[in-house]
PDB file of N, CA, C and O in Angstrom:
ATOM      1  N   MET A   1      37.753  95.030 125.976  1.00  0.00           N
ATOM      2  CA  MET A   1      37.508  95.739 127.206  1.00  0.00           C
ATOM      3  C   MET A   1      38.514  96.873 127.317  1.00  0.00           C
ATOM      4  O   MET A   1      39.724  96.653 127.370  1.00  0.00           O
ATOM      5  N   SER A   2      38.017  98.022 127.348  1.00  0.00           N
ATOM      6  CA  SER A   2      38.918  99.170 127.406  1.00  0.00           C
ATOM      7  C   SER A   2      38.801  99.853 128.759  1.00  0.00           C
ATOM      8  O   SER A   2      38.054 100.818 128.925  1.00  0.00           O
ATOM      9  N   GLU A   3      39.531  99.350 129.693  1.00  0.00           N
ATOM     10  CA  GLU A   3      39.571  99.967 131.005  1.00  0.00           C
ATOM     11  C   GLU A   3      40.929 100.628 131.177  1.00  0.00           C
ATOM     12  O   GLU A   3      41.965 100.019 130.911  1.00  0.00           O
ATOM     13  N   LYS A   4      40.917 101.846 131.613  1.00  0.00           N
ATOM     14  CA  LYS A   4      42.167 102.568 131.817  1.00  0.00           C
ATOM     15  C   LYS A   4      42.743 102.217 133.177  1.00  0.00           C
ATOM     16  O   LYS A   4      42.024 102.010 134.154  1.00  0.00           O
ATOM     17  N   LYS A   5      44.052 102.161 133.200  1.00  0.00           N
ATOM     18  CA  LYS A   5      44.720 101.929 134.471  1.00  0.00           C
ATOM     19  C   LYS A   5      44.742 103.248 135.236  1.00  0.00           C
ATOM     20  O   LYS A   5      44.790 104.315 134.624  1.00  0.00           O
ATOM     21  N   PRO A   6      44.708 103.189 136.545  1.00  0.00           N
ATOM     22  CA  PRO A   6      44.728 104.435 137.313  1.00  0.00           C
ATOM     23  C   PRO A   6      46.089 105.127 137.175  1.00  0.00           C
ATOM     24  O   PRO A   6      47.131 104.480 137.077  1.00  0.00           O
ATOM     25  N   THR A   7      46.043 106.436 137.169  1.00  0.00           N
ATOM     26  CA  THR A   7      47.286 107.205 137.068  1.00  0.00           C
ATOM     27  C   THR A   7      47.979 107.214 138.426  1.00  0.00           C
ATOM     28  O   THR A   7      47.306 107.305 139.452  1.00  0.00           O
ATOM     29  N   PRO A   8      49.298 107.124 138.457  1.00  0.00           N
ATOM     30  CA  PRO A   8      50.004 107.125 139.734  1.00  0.00           C
ATOM     31  C   PRO A   8      49.924 108.495 140.407  1.00  0.00           C
ATOM     32  O   PRO A   8      49.907 109.531 139.742  1.00  0.00           O
ATOM     33  N   LEU A   9      49.876 108.478 141.736  1.00  0.00           N
ATOM     34  CA  LEU A   9      49.794 109.734 142.478  1.00  0.00           C
ATOM     35  C   LEU A   9      51.136 110.459 142.493  1.00  0.00           C
ATOM     36  O   LEU A   9      51.177 111.688 142.422  1.00  0.00           O
ATOM     37  N   VAL A  10      52.236 109.706 142.586  1.00  0.00           N
ATOM     38  CA  VAL A  10      53.567 110.301 142.588  1.00  0.00           C
ATOM     39  C   VAL A  10      54.147 110.111 141.189  1.00  0.00           C
ATOM     40  O   VAL A  10      54.246 108.986 140.699  1.00  0.00           O
ATOM     41  N   SER A  11      54.528 111.214 140.550  1.00  0.00           N
ATOM     42  CA  SER A  11      54.990 111.098 139.181  1.00  0.00           C
ATOM     43  C   SER A  11      56.419 110.563 139.100  1.00  0.00           C
ATOM     44  O   SER A  11      56.754 109.835 138.166  1.00  0.00           O
ATOM     45  N   ARG A  12      57.260 110.920 140.070  1.00  0.00           N
ATOM     46  CA  ARG A  12      58.645 110.456 140.052  1.00  0.00           C
ATOM     47  C   ARG A  12      58.973 109.858 141.419  1.00  0.00           C
ATOM     48  O   ARG A  12      58.742 110.493 142.448  1.00  0.00           O
ATOM     49  N   PRO A  13      59.507 108.648 141.430  1.00  0.00           N
ATOM     50  CA  PRO A  13      59.825 108.039 142.723  1.00  0.00           C
ATOM     51  C   PRO A  13      60.955 108.794 143.417  1.00  0.00           C
ATOM     52  O   PRO A  13      61.875 109.309 142.781  1.00  0.00           O
ATOM     53  N   SER A  14      60.854 108.840 144.717  1.00  0.00           N
ATOM     54  CA  SER A  14      61.893 109.517 145.479  1.00  0.00           C
ATOM     55  C   SER A  14      63.134 108.649 145.525  1.00  0.00           C
ATOM     56  O   SER A  14      63.043 107.427 145.407  1.00  0.00           O
ATOM     57  N   GLY A  15      64.257 109.250 145.690  1.00  0.00           N
ATOM     58  CA  GLY A  15      65.521 108.521 145.736  1.00  0.00           C
ATOM     59  C   GLY A  15      66.607 109.343 145.073  1.00  0.00           C
ATOM     60  O   GLY A  15      66.374 110.447 144.580  1.00  0.00           O
ATOM     61  N   LYS A  16      67.784 108.780 145.077  1.00  0.00           N
ATOM     62  CA  LYS A  16      68.920 109.473 144.488  1.00  0.00           C
ATOM     63  C   LYS A  16      68.870 109.335 142.972  1.00  0.00           C
ATOM     64  O   LYS A  16      68.518 108.285 142.434  1.00  0.00           O
ATOM     65  N   VAL A  17      69.229 110.417 142.303  1.00  0.00           N
ATOM     66  CA  VAL A  17      69.234 110.438 140.854  1.00  0.00           C
ATOM     67  C   VAL A  17      70.683 110.534 140.388  1.00  0.00           C
ATOM     68  O   VAL A  17      71.447 111.363 140.883  1.00  0.00           O
ATOM     69  N   CYS A  18      71.053 109.697 139.451  1.00  0.00           N
ATOM     70  CA  CYS A  18      72.414 109.678 138.920  1.00  0.00           C
ATOM     71  C   CYS A  18      72.672 110.985 138.168  1.00  0.00           C
ATOM     72  O   CYS A  18      71.887 111.347 137.291  1.00  0.00           O
ATOM     73  N   PRO A  19      73.756 111.703 138.491  1.00  0.00           N
ATOM     74  CA  PRO A  19      74.020 112.972 137.817  1.00  0.00           C
ATOM     75  C   PRO A  19      74.484 112.801 136.369  1.00  0.00           C
ATOM     76  O   PRO A  19      74.448 113.761 135.600  1.00  0.00           O
ATOM     77  N   VAL A  20      74.918 111.605 135.986  1.00  0.00           N
ATOM     78  CA  VAL A  20      75.416 111.392 134.631  1.00  0.00           C
ATOM     79  C   VAL A  20      74.276 111.054 133.675  1.00  0.00           C
ATOM     80  O   VAL A  20      74.114 111.705 132.643  1.00  0.00           O
ATOM     81  N   CYS A  21      73.486 110.034 134.017  1.00  0.00           N
ATOM     82  CA  CYS A  21      72.439 109.584 133.096  1.00  0.00           C
ATOM     83  C   CYS A  21      71.042 110.085 133.471  1.00  0.00           C
ATOM     84  O   CYS A  21      70.152 110.087 132.619  1.00  0.00           O
ATOM     85  N   GLY A  22      70.827 110.504 134.707  1.00  0.00           N
ATOM     86  CA  GLY A  22      69.538 111.033 135.113  1.00  0.00           C
ATOM     87  C   GLY A  22      68.544 109.990 135.581  1.00  0.00           C
ATOM     88  O   GLY A  22      67.408 110.336 135.905  1.00  0.00           O
ATOM     89  N   ASP A  23      68.931 108.730 135.628  1.00  0.00           N
ATOM     90  CA  ASP A  23      68.055 107.666 136.113  1.00  0.00           C
ATOM     91  C   ASP A  23      68.229 107.498 137.620  1.00  0.00           C
ATOM     92  O   ASP A  23      69.160 108.031 138.224  1.00  0.00           O
ATOM     93  N   ARG A  24      67.312 106.746 138.201  1.00  0.00           N
ATOM     94  CA  ARG A  24      67.376 106.497 139.644  1.00  0.00           C
ATOM     95  C   ARG A  24      68.531 105.552 139.949  1.00  0.00           C
ATOM     96  O   ARG A  24      68.701 104.529 139.286  1.00  0.00           O
ATOM     97  N   ALA A  25      69.318 105.903 140.953  1.00  0.00           N
ATOM     98  CA  ALA A  25      70.480 105.100 141.323  1.00  0.00           C
ATOM     99  C   ALA A  25      70.273 104.518 142.709  1.00  0.00           C
ATOM    100  O   ALA A  25      69.831 105.215 143.622  1.00  0.00           O
ATOM    101  N   TYR A  26      70.590 103.251 142.865  1.00  0.00           N
ATOM    102  CA  TYR A  26      70.421 102.575 144.144  1.00  0.00           C
ATOM    103  C   TYR A  26      71.729 102.459 144.917  1.00  0.00           C
ATOM    104  O   TYR A  26      71.730 101.963 146.044  1.00  0.00           O
ATOM    105  N   SER A  27      72.835 102.901 144.341  1.00  0.00           N
ATOM    106  CA  SER A  27      74.113 102.790 145.039  1.00  0.00           C
ATOM    107  C   SER A  27      74.215 103.877 146.107  1.00  0.00           C
ATOM    108  O   SER A  27      73.465 104.853 146.089  1.00  0.00           O
ATOM    109  N   GLN A  28      75.149 103.694 147.034  1.00  0.00           N
ATOM    110  CA  GLN A  28      75.282 104.635 148.147  1.00  0.00           C
ATOM    111  C   GLN A  28      75.780 105.999 147.690  1.00  0.00           C
ATOM    112  O   GLN A  28      75.388 107.022 148.250  1.00  0.00           O
ATOM    113  N   GLY A  29      76.634 106.021 146.685  1.00  0.00           N
ATOM    114  CA  GLY A  29      77.171 107.294 146.208  1.00  0.00           C
ATOM    115  C   GLY A  29      76.176 108.100 145.389  1.00  0.00           C
ATOM    116  O   GLY A  29      76.399 109.284 145.136  1.00  0.00           O
ATOM    117  N   GLY A  30      75.098 107.483 144.978  1.00  0.00           N
ATOM    118  CA  GLY A  30      74.088 108.181 144.184  1.00  0.00           C
ATOM    119  C   GLY A  30      74.410 108.201 142.702  1.00  0.00           C
ATOM    120  O   GLY A  30      73.790 108.948 141.946  1.00  0.00           O
ATOM    121  N   ILE A  31      75.373 107.389 142.273  1.00  0.00           N
ATOM    122  CA  ILE A  31      75.755 107.327 140.876  1.00  0.00           C
ATOM    123  C   ILE A  31      75.968 105.857 140.508  1.00  0.00           C
ATOM    124  O   ILE A  31      76.500 105.083 141.304  1.00  0.00           O
ATOM    125  N   HIS A  32      75.552 105.482 139.306  1.00  0.00           N
ATOM    126  CA  HIS A  32      75.740 104.102 138.857  1.00  0.00           C
ATOM    127  C   HIS A  32      77.235 103.818 138.704  1.00  0.00           C
ATOM    128  O   HIS A  32      77.995 104.713 138.332  1.00  0.00           O
ATOM    129  N   PRO A  33      77.666 102.595 138.984  1.00  0.00           N
ATOM    130  CA  PRO A  33      79.090 102.280 138.832  1.00  0.00           C
ATOM    131  C   PRO A  33      79.595 102.484 137.401  1.00  0.00           C
ATOM    132  O   PRO A  33      80.692 103.006 137.207  1.00  0.00           O
ATOM    133  N   GLN A  34      78.812 102.080 136.401  1.00  0.00           N
ATOM    134  CA  GLN A  34      79.243 102.251 135.014  1.00  0.00           C
ATOM    135  C   GLN A  34      79.285 103.726 134.625  1.00  0.00           C
ATOM    136  O   GLN A  34      80.118 104.124 133.810  1.00  0.00           O
ATOM    137  N   CYS A  35      78.399 104.542 135.193  1.00  0.00           N
ATOM    138  CA  CYS A  35      78.424 105.980 134.922  1.00  0.00           C
ATOM    139  C   CYS A  35      79.644 106.633 135.587  1.00  0.00           C
ATOM    140  O   CYS A  35      80.236 107.561 135.035  1.00  0.00           O
ATOM    141  N   ALA A  36      80.010 106.143 136.768  1.00  0.00           N
ATOM    142  CA  ALA A  36      81.188 106.671 137.453  1.00  0.00           C
ATOM    143  C   ALA A  36      82.451 106.365 136.656  1.00  0.00           C
ATOM    144  O   ALA A  36      83.340 107.210 136.555  1.00  0.00           O
ATOM    145  N   VAL A  37      82.535 105.163 136.091  1.00  0.00           N
ATOM    146  CA  VAL A  37      83.695 104.799 135.270  1.00  0.00           C
ATOM    147  C   VAL A  37      83.744 105.665 134.024  1.00  0.00           C
ATOM    148  O   VAL A  37      84.806 106.163 133.651  1.00  0.00           O
ATOM    149  N   ARG A  38      82.594 105.847 133.377  1.00  0.00           N
ATOM    150  CA  ARG A  38      82.534 106.678 132.177  1.00  0.00           C
ATOM    151  C   ARG A  38      82.946 108.111 132.493  1.00  0.00           C
ATOM    152  O   ARG A  38      83.652 108.742 131.706  1.00  0.00           O
ATOM    153  N   GLN A  39      82.512 108.625 133.635  1.00  0.00           N
ATOM    154  CA  GLN A  39      82.844 109.988 134.020  1.00  0.00           C
ATOM    155  C   GLN A  39      84.331 110.117 134.356  1.00  0.00           C
ATOM    156  O   GLN A  39      84.953 111.125 134.022  1.00  0.00           O
ATOM    157  N   ALA A  40      84.905 109.110 135.011  1.00  0.00           N
ATOM    158  CA  ALA A  40      86.314 109.156 135.374  1.00  0.00           C
ATOM    159  C   ALA A  40      87.217 109.020 134.150  1.00  0.00           C
ATOM    160  O   ALA A  40      88.298 109.606 134.110  1.00  0.00           O
ATOM    161  N   ASP A  41      86.782 108.256 133.160  1.00  0.00           N
ATOM    162  CA  ASP A  41      87.594 108.018 131.971  1.00  0.00           C
ATOM    163  C   ASP A  41      87.355 109.031 130.857  1.00  0.00           C
ATOM    164  O   ASP A  41      87.931 108.890 129.778  1.00  0.00           O
ATOM    165  N   ALA A  42      86.539 110.030 131.079  1.00  0.00           N
ATOM    166  CA  ALA A  42      86.204 110.981 130.019  1.00  0.00           C
ATOM    167  C   ALA A  42      87.437 111.734 129.528  1.00  0.00           C
ATOM    168  O   ALA A  42      87.625 111.888 128.321  1.00  0.00           O
ATOM    169  N   ALA A  43      88.271 112.200 130.439  1.00  0.00           N
ATOM    170  CA  ALA A  43      89.465 112.956 130.032  1.00  0.00           C
ATOM    171  C   ALA A  43      90.434 112.062 129.268  1.00  0.00           C
ATOM    172  O   ALA A  43      91.011 112.492 128.269  1.00  0.00           O
ATOM    173  N   ARG A  44      90.619 110.831 129.720  1.00  0.00           N
ATOM    174  CA  ARG A  44      91.530 109.900 129.041  1.00  0.00           C
ATOM    175  C   ARG A  44      90.995 109.526 127.662  1.00  0.00           C
ATOM    176  O   ARG A  44      91.761 109.414 126.704  1.00  0.00           O
ATOM    177  N   ALA A  45      89.684 109.333 127.562  1.00  0.00           N
ATOM    178  CA  ALA A  45      89.073 108.981 126.281  1.00  0.00           C
ATOM    179  C   ALA A  45      89.211 110.134 125.282  1.00  0.00           C
ATOM    180  O   ALA A  45      89.469 109.903 124.100  1.00  0.00           O
ATOM    181  N   ASP A  46      89.042 111.365 125.749  1.00  0.00           N
ATOM    182  CA  ASP A  46      89.212 112.523 124.864  1.00  0.00           C
ATOM    183  C   ASP A  46      90.645 112.635 124.369  1.00  0.00           C
ATOM    184  O   ASP A  46      90.879 112.956 123.204  1.00  0.00           O
ATOM    185  N   ALA A  47      91.609 112.370 125.252  1.00  0.00           N
ATOM    186  CA  ALA A  47      93.017 112.415 124.853  1.00  0.00           C
ATOM    187  C   ALA A  47      93.330 111.326 123.835  1.00  0.00           C
ATOM    188  O   ALA A  47      94.092 111.563 122.897  1.00  0.00           O
ATOM    189  N   LEU A  48      92.759 110.143 124.002  1.00  0.00           N
ATOM    190  CA  LEU A  48      92.975 109.056 123.043  1.00  0.00           C
ATOM    191  C   LEU A  48      92.356 109.370 121.683  1.00  0.00           C
ATOM    192  O   LEU A  48      92.939 109.057 120.645  1.00  0.00           O
ATOM    193  N   LYS A  49      91.175 109.990 121.690  1.00  0.00           N
ATOM    194  CA  LYS A  49      90.536 110.367 120.434  1.00  0.00           C
ATOM    195  C   LYS A  49      91.371 111.401 119.687  1.00  0.00           C
ATOM    196  O   LYS A  49      91.538 111.317 118.470  1.00  0.00           O
ATOM    197  N   ALA A  50      91.896 112.378 120.429  1.00  0.00           N
ATOM    198  CA  ALA A  50      92.734 113.410 119.807  1.00  0.00           C
ATOM    199  C   ALA A  50      94.011 112.793 119.237  1.00  0.00           C
ATOM    200  O   ALA A  50      94.454 113.177 118.155  1.00  0.00           O
ATOM    201  N   ALA A  51      94.599 111.848 119.951  1.00  0.00           N
ATOM    202  CA  ALA A  51      95.811 111.189 119.472  1.00  0.00           C
ATOM    203  C   ALA A  51      95.524 110.374 118.209  1.00  0.00           C
ATOM    204  O   ALA A  51      96.340 110.358 117.288  1.00  0.00           O
ATOM    205  N   ARG A  52      94.380 109.700 118.157  1.00  0.00           N
ATOM    206  CA  ARG A  52      94.016 108.928 116.974  1.00  0.00           C
ATOM    207  C   ARG A  52      93.790 109.836 115.767  1.00  0.00           C
ATOM    208  O   ARG A  52      94.197 109.500 114.654  1.00  0.00           O
ATOM    209  N   LYS A  53      93.143 110.989 115.979  1.00  0.00           N
ATOM    210  CA  LYS A  53      92.917 111.922 114.882  1.00  0.00           C
ATOM    211  C   LYS A  53      94.236 112.450 114.344  1.00  0.00           C
ATOM    212  O   LYS A  53      94.407 112.585 113.132  1.00  0.00           O
ATOM    213  N   LEU A  54      95.168 112.751 115.241  1.00  0.00           N
ATOM    214  CA  LEU A  54      96.477 113.230 114.834  1.00  0.00           C
ATOM    215  C   LEU A  54      97.231 112.136 114.073  1.00  0.00           C
ATOM    216  O   LEU A  54      97.907 112.419 113.084  1.00  0.00           O
ATOM    217  N   GLU A  55      97.116 110.905 114.528  1.00  0.00           N
ATOM    218  CA  GLU A  55      97.781 109.782 113.870  1.00  0.00           C
ATOM    219  C   GLU A  55      97.237 109.567 112.469  1.00  0.00           C
ATOM    220  O   GLU A  55      97.998 109.283 111.544  1.00  0.00           O
ATOM    221  N   VAL A  56      95.930 109.698 112.303  1.00  0.00           N
ATOM    222  CA  VAL A  56      95.322 109.527 110.986  1.00  0.00           C
ATOM    223  C   VAL A  56      95.734 110.662 110.063  1.00  0.00           C
ATOM    224  O   VAL A  56      95.971 110.440 108.875  1.00  0.00           O
ATOM    225  N   ALA A  57      95.824 111.882 110.598  1.00  0.00           N
ATOM    226  CA  ALA A  57      96.204 113.019 109.781  1.00  0.00           C
ATOM    227  C   ALA A  57      97.651 112.904 109.302  1.00  0.00           C
ATOM    228  O   ALA A  57      97.967 113.347 108.198  1.00  0.00           O
ATOM    229  N   GLU A  58      98.520 112.327 110.101  1.00  0.00           N
ATOM    230  CA  GLU A  58      99.929 112.205 109.746  1.00  0.00           C
ATOM    231  C   GLU A  58     100.239 110.937 108.963  1.00  0.00           C
ATOM    232  O   GLU A  58     101.362 110.773 108.486  1.00  0.00           O
ATOM    233  N   ALA A  59      99.276 110.042 108.821  1.00  0.00           N
ATOM    234  CA  ALA A  59      99.512 108.768 108.145  1.00  0.00           C
ATOM    235  C   ALA A  59      99.770 109.000 106.664  1.00  0.00           C
ATOM    236  O   ALA A  59      99.219 109.923 106.063  1.00  0.00           O
ATOM    237  N   LYS A  60     100.607 108.158 106.088  1.00  0.00           N
ATOM    238  CA  LYS A  60     100.894 108.236 104.667  1.00  0.00           C
ATOM    239  C   LYS A  60      99.686 107.736 103.884  1.00  0.00           C
ATOM    240  O   LYS A  60      98.963 106.861 104.360  1.00  0.00           O
ATOM    241  N   PRO A  61      99.459 108.273 102.704  1.00  0.00           N
ATOM    242  CA  PRO A  61      98.333 107.773 101.910  1.00  0.00           C
ATOM    243  C   PRO A  61      98.581 106.333 101.493  1.00  0.00           C
ATOM    244  O   PRO A  61      99.725 105.900 101.359  1.00  0.00           O
ATOM    245  N   SER A  62      97.523 105.617 101.294  1.00  0.00           N
ATOM    246  CA  SER A  62      97.649 104.205 100.930  1.00  0.00           C
ATOM    247  C   SER A  62      98.206 104.068  99.518  1.00  0.00           C
ATOM    248  O   SER A  62      97.941 104.905  98.655  1.00  0.00           O
ATOM    249  N   THR A  63      98.968 103.023  99.290  1.00  0.00           N
ATOM    250  CA  THR A  63      99.610 102.824  97.992  1.00  0.00           C
ATOM    251  C   THR A  63      98.988 101.689  97.200  1.00  0.00           C
ATOM    252  O   THR A  63      99.562 101.262  96.199  1.00  0.00           O
ATOM    253  N   TRP A  64      97.871 101.202  97.603  1.00  0.00           N
ATOM    254  CA  TRP A  64      97.264 100.090  96.878  1.00  0.00           C
ATOM    255  C   TRP A  64      96.688 100.549  95.548  1.00  0.00           C
ATOM    256  O   TRP A  64      96.397  99.712  94.693  1.00  0.00           O
ATOM    257  N   ARG A  65      96.512 101.859  95.344  1.00  0.00           N
ATOM    258  CA  ARG A  65      95.934 102.373  94.104  1.00  0.00           C
ATOM    259  C   ARG A  65      96.982 102.751  93.072  1.00  0.00           C
ATOM    260  O   ARG A  65      96.643 103.037  91.924  1.00  0.00           O
ATOM    261  N   VAL A  66      98.234 102.755  93.457  1.00  0.00           N
ATOM    262  CA  VAL A  66      99.285 103.164  92.530  1.00  0.00           C
ATOM    263  C   VAL A  66     100.364 102.091  92.458  1.00  0.00           C
ATOM    264  O   VAL A  66     100.564 101.308  93.387  1.00  0.00           O
ATOM    265  N   LYS A  67     101.051 102.084  91.319  1.00  0.00           N
ATOM    266  CA  LYS A  67     102.210 101.211  91.171  1.00  0.00           C
ATOM    267  C   LYS A  67     103.326 102.030  90.540  1.00  0.00           C
ATOM    268  O   LYS A  67     103.078 102.986  89.805  1.00  0.00           O
ATOM    269  N   LYS A  68     104.550 101.641  90.838  1.00  0.00           N
ATOM    270  CA  LYS A  68     105.719 102.384  90.393  1.00  0.00           C
ATOM    271  C   LYS A  68     106.326 101.710  89.168  1.00  0.00           C
ATOM    272  O   LYS A  68     106.499 100.492  89.132  1.00  0.00           O
ATOM    273  N   CYS A  69     106.643 102.518  88.176  1.00  0.00           N
ATOM    274  CA  CYS A  69     107.261 102.015  86.957  1.00  0.00           C
ATOM    275  C   CYS A  69     108.727 101.687  87.245  1.00  0.00           C
ATOM    276  O   CYS A  69     109.426 102.511  87.834  1.00  0.00           O
ATOM    277  N   PRO A  70     109.210 100.510  86.847  1.00  0.00           N
ATOM    278  CA  PRO A  70     110.604 100.165  87.107  1.00  0.00           C
ATOM    279  C   PRO A  70     111.593 100.965  86.246  1.00  0.00           C
ATOM    280  O   PRO A  70     112.764 101.083  86.608  1.00  0.00           O
ATOM    281  N   LYS A  71     111.138 101.512  85.118  1.00  0.00           N
ATOM    282  CA  LYS A  71     112.025 102.286  84.244  1.00  0.00           C
ATOM    283  C   LYS A  71     112.198 103.727  84.737  1.00  0.00           C
ATOM    284  O   LYS A  71     113.310 104.171  85.024  1.00  0.00           O
ATOM    285  N   CYS A  72     111.072 104.449  84.827  1.00  0.00           N
ATOM    286  CA  CYS A  72     111.152 105.885  85.141  1.00  0.00           C
ATOM    287  C   CYS A  72     110.792 106.209  86.584  1.00  0.00           C
ATOM    288  O   CYS A  72     110.898 107.365  86.992  1.00  0.00           O
ATOM    289  N   LYS A  73     110.374 105.228  87.359  1.00  0.00           N
ATOM    290  CA  LYS A  73     110.003 105.385  88.778  1.00  0.00           C
ATOM    291  C   LYS A  73     108.785 106.294  88.975  1.00  0.00           C
ATOM    292  O   LYS A  73     108.554 106.805  90.071  1.00  0.00           O
ATOM    293  N   LYS A  74     108.023 106.486  87.921  1.00  0.00           N
ATOM    294  CA  LYS A  74     106.809 107.307  88.013  1.00  0.00           C
ATOM    295  C   LYS A  74     105.667 106.438  88.533  1.00  0.00           C
ATOM    296  O   LYS A  74     105.580 105.257  88.196  1.00  0.00           O
ATOM    297  N   GLN A  75     104.795 107.020  89.350  1.00  0.00           N
ATOM    298  CA  GLN A  75     103.649 106.279  89.867  1.00  0.00           C
ATOM    299  C   GLN A  75     102.471 106.431  88.926  1.00  0.00           C
ATOM    300  O   GLN A  75     102.175 107.529  88.455  1.00  0.00           O
ATOM    301  N   SER A  76     101.806 105.325  88.659  1.00  0.00           N
ATOM    302  CA  SER A  76     100.624 105.354  87.819  1.00  0.00           C
ATOM    303  C   SER A  76      99.544 104.489  88.465  1.00  0.00           C
ATOM    304  O   SER A  76      99.816 103.733  89.398  1.00  0.00           O
ATOM    305  N   HIS A  77      98.342 104.607  87.967  1.00  0.00           N
ATOM    306  CA  HIS A  77      97.218 103.879  88.526  1.00  0.00           C
ATOM    307  C   HIS A  77      97.393 102.386  88.304  1.00  0.00           C
ATOM    308  O   HIS A  77      98.057 101.968  87.355  1.00  0.00           O
ATOM    309  N   VAL A  78      96.801 101.586  89.175  1.00  0.00           N
ATOM    310  CA  VAL A  78      96.950 100.135  89.140  1.00  0.00           C
ATOM    311  C   VAL A  78      96.415  99.546  87.841  1.00  0.00           C
ATOM    312  O   VAL A  78      96.967  98.565  87.343  1.00  0.00           O
ATOM    313  N   ARG A  79      95.379 100.108  87.296  1.00  0.00           N
ATOM    314  CA  ARG A  79      94.752  99.541  86.100  1.00  0.00           C
ATOM    315  C   ARG A  79      95.440  99.947  84.789  1.00  0.00           C
ATOM    316  O   ARG A  79      95.074  99.457  83.720  1.00  0.00           O
ATOM    317  N   CYS A  80      96.429 100.836  84.870  1.00  0.00           N
ATOM    318  CA  CYS A  80      97.130 101.232  83.649  1.00  0.00           C
ATOM    319  C   CYS A  80      97.924 100.051  83.106  1.00  0.00           C
ATOM    320  O   CYS A  80      98.601  99.348  83.856  1.00  0.00           O
ATOM    321  N   LYS A  81      97.835  99.841  81.804  1.00  0.00           N
ATOM    322  CA  LYS A  81      98.554  98.738  81.163  1.00  0.00           C
ATOM    323  C   LYS A  81      99.960  99.157  80.755  1.00  0.00           C
ATOM    324  O   LYS A  81     100.884  98.344  80.769  1.00  0.00           O
ATOM    325  N   THR A  82     100.119 100.433  80.389  1.00  0.00           N
ATOM    326  CA  THR A  82     101.426 100.930  79.966  1.00  0.00           C
ATOM    327  C   THR A  82     101.744 102.225  80.691  1.00  0.00           C
ATOM    328  O   THR A  82     100.847 102.940  81.139  1.00  0.00           O
ATOM    329  N   CYS A  83     103.028 102.516  80.801  1.00  0.00           N
ATOM    330  CA  CYS A  83     103.484 103.763  81.415  1.00  0.00           C
ATOM    331  C   CYS A  83     103.718 104.794  80.313  1.00  0.00           C
ATOM    332  O   CYS A  83     103.782 104.434  79.137  1.00  0.00           O
ATOM    333  N   ASP A  84     103.846 106.053  80.673  1.00  0.00           N
ATOM    334  CA  ASP A  84     104.099 107.113  79.696  1.00  0.00           C
ATOM    335  C   ASP A  84     105.462 106.945  79.027  1.00  0.00           C
ATOM    336  O   ASP A  84     105.656 107.370  77.889  1.00  0.00           O
ATOM    337  N   CYS A  85     106.404 106.322  79.737  1.00  0.00           N
ATOM    338  CA  CYS A  85     107.741 106.121  79.161  1.00  0.00           C
ATOM    339  C   CYS A  85     107.776 104.967  78.174  1.00  0.00           C
ATOM    340  O   CYS A  85     108.774 104.803  77.472  1.00  0.00           O
ATOM    341  N   GLY A  86     106.728 104.165  78.094  1.00  0.00           N
ATOM    342  CA  GLY A  86     106.665 103.057  77.148  1.00  0.00           C
ATOM    343  C   GLY A  86     106.737 101.694  77.786  1.00  0.00           C
ATOM    344  O   GLY A  86     106.563 100.690  77.094  1.00  0.00           O
ATOM    345  N   HIS A  87     106.986 101.617  79.072  1.00  0.00           N
ATOM    346  CA  HIS A  87     107.059 100.328  79.746  1.00  0.00           C
ATOM    347  C   HIS A  87     105.673  99.690  79.786  1.00  0.00           C
ATOM    348  O   HIS A  87     104.680 100.351  80.089  1.00  0.00           O
ATOM    349  N   VAL A  88     105.621  98.392  79.473  1.00  0.00           N
ATOM    350  CA  VAL A  88     104.360  97.657  79.464  1.00  0.00           C
ATOM    351  C   VAL A  88     104.308  96.775  80.699  1.00  0.00           C
ATOM    352  O   VAL A  88     105.184  95.938  80.915  1.00  0.00           O
ATOM    353  N   TYR A  89     103.269  96.969  81.511  1.00  0.00           N
ATOM    354  CA  TYR A  89     103.076  96.122  82.696  1.00  0.00           C
ATOM    355  C   TYR A  89     102.439  94.821  82.253  1.00  0.00           C
ATOM    356  O   TYR A  89     101.662  94.805  81.298  1.00  0.00           O
ATOM    357  N   PHE A  90     102.752  93.743  82.925  1.00  0.00           N
ATOM    358  CA  PHE A  90     102.141  92.464  82.579  1.00  0.00           C
ATOM    359  C   PHE A  90     101.247  91.988  83.675  1.00  0.00           C
ATOM    360  O   PHE A  90     100.644  90.921  83.560  1.00  0.00           O
TER     361      PHE A  90
END
C-alpha cells in the first residue's frame, strides 16, 4: 500500500533557535546548555590546542630507534649488529 503522508503546513516550528547549533532550543536563554558551555570554553580550548602544538614542536625526538655505542658514543640504528668503530652489540 503506497499512501503518501500529508505534507506539513508549517515547514519549521516556531520557537527559539540555538545560535550555536541551529536546532530548536527549549531553554529560557534560547541556547542549549551544552552549546553554551562549548561556546564559553572555545577560547580556553584554542589556547590549550596551541600550547599542545608548541609542546609537541619542542619535544625531543624519540630515542627508541637509536642506540649509543659505549666506545665512540656514536648513535646507530637499533638493528645494527656492529658499530663503525668495530664494537659488536650483543
